[in-house]
N, C-alpha and C positions, 0 to 999 in steps of 0.2 A: 557038242554038248552046250557050250557057252552060247552058240548062235541060236540053238533051239530055245534056251531059256529067255534070251533077249526077244525072240519072236513071240513066245507065249506072253511075256510081260507087255509087249507092245500091242498084242491083241486084246488083252485084259483092259489095258488103258483105253483103247479105241472103243471097246464095248461100254465101259464105264462113262466115257464121254458122251457117247450116243444117248445113253439113258438120261444123263444129266441135261443134255440139250433138249431132249424131247419133253422133259418135265414141264418147262413153262408153256409149251404148246397146248397143255390141257387146262390151262387157266381159264377164268371166266371170260376174259376179253378175247381170247383166241378160240372160243367154242367150248369152253368147259362149263362148270356149274358154280355159280356165285351163290354162296349161302350167307345170309346175314340176319341177325347178328351171330357172331361166333366169337368166343364161347358163350353159351347160353345156360340158364338154369332150368331145371324141370318146370314144366307149366308155361314156358315162353312160346310165343308164336314166332315162327321162322319164316322168312321169305326166301324163295329160291328163284334165281333167274338164269337163263341161258340164251345165247344168240346162236347156238349150234343148229337149231332147228330152222333157221331161216326167218324171214320177215313175217310170213303168214303161217309158220309151223306151230303145232301144238305138241305137247308131250305128256306122257304119263310118268309121274314121279312115284318113287318108292323109298319111303322112310321107315320100312318095317324093321330095319337093323336097330333103330332106336326105340321101336315099339309104336310108331305113329301110323303105320299102315300106308296106303297109297294116297296120292293127291294129283290134281290136274294142273298142268302149266298151259296157259293160253296167252296170246300176244294182246297187248293193250292197243287201243286205237292209235295208230301212227308210230308205234314202238317197233324197234327192230329185234326185240327179244321177247321170249315167252317167260312168264312169271307165275308162281303160284305160292300157296302158303300151307303150313301144317303146324300143328301144336306138339311140342315135346311133351309127352306124357309125364304127369307128376311122379310116376314110379321109376322114371329113367335113372339109371345109375351113372355115375361119372365115368367118362371115357371118350374116345374118339370113334365116331360112326361114319360109315360110308352111306352117303345119299345118292341115289342113282336116278336118272331121268332118261327115258327112251322116246325119241322123236317119232311123231306119227303124222307129220305134215307130208306133203307131196315131194318136196325137194330133198329132205334129209330122212326119208322114212327108214326106221330101223336104227338109226345112229344113237349110240348110248353114250352119255356123259355122266361123270361122277364128281363128287366133291366131299369133303370131310366136314362133319359137324362135331364140335367139341363141347361136351356137357360137363359142367362143374356143379358143385353144391352151393357155391356162393358166387355171385357176380362180382367182377372186378370193380365195376362202376359203383356199386352198392357198398363195397368195402372201402373204397376211397372217400365216400360221403360221410361215413360214420366217424364220430370222434374217437380217439383212442381211449381204451379202457384202462384205468390205473387201479391196482389192487388196493383194497382197504380192509382193515380189521386183522384179527389173529389168523394164523395158519392153522387149520383144523387137521392136524395129523393123527389125532387119537392118542397120542402119547403124553400130552400136557406140556406145559411150559414152565420156565422158571419164574416168570412174571405173570401170575394170574391175576384175576380181577379182585381177589380177596387179599387185602394187605396183611391180615393176621397169619394166614398160611405162608405168605412170602417171608415174613419176619421169622416164622418158625423154621422154615427151610434154611435161611441164612444163618441162623443160630445154630442149627445141627451141623452145618458145614464148618462153622468157626470152631466148634467143640471138637469135631473130628480132626481138623487140621492141628489144633493145639495138642491133642492127645498123641497124634502121629509124631509131631515135633519133639514132644517130651520122651516118647519111646526111643526115637532115634538118638536123641541126645544121651540118654542112660546107656544105650549100647555102645555109643562111641566112647564113653568114659569107662566101660568095662563092668559096670554094675550088672548084677543079676536081677532078673525080673522075678 
């Protein structure tokens, strides 16, 4: 029983290690899909590059997961990678989307590569450029405040509280002495 459990654990660890080691092989430098910039905001133009299709290979890109449809990737003069562009629709929701490209060149025909595009509502670069906002004015809670803009109402409120405190103190004093009210 113990040997079977150790073998099962060893097999699970080996499978996990194989998956983790295979992960970097799909990166852009090793034939994956390089998507930049990422993260993006809706309405941004995204550039996609891959070296998986070879020096003269082209590819058909698919960004329909984010709502952008298809786009073409073609090699630039003297470049060893194919590149293409698409625009993230203004209606895109925040999240992570898989962008896929299928090679159509002679060397890597049918090879498919993928990459993730992250869409956010605010750009991190734009957020860093804006100065911090400091709150000003009264808090509008709908209940009102003790210190309103009218000094007469403030004085009346303070006077009412003073009368109530004095009356409460007088009643407690009489009760402590044993006087009847």
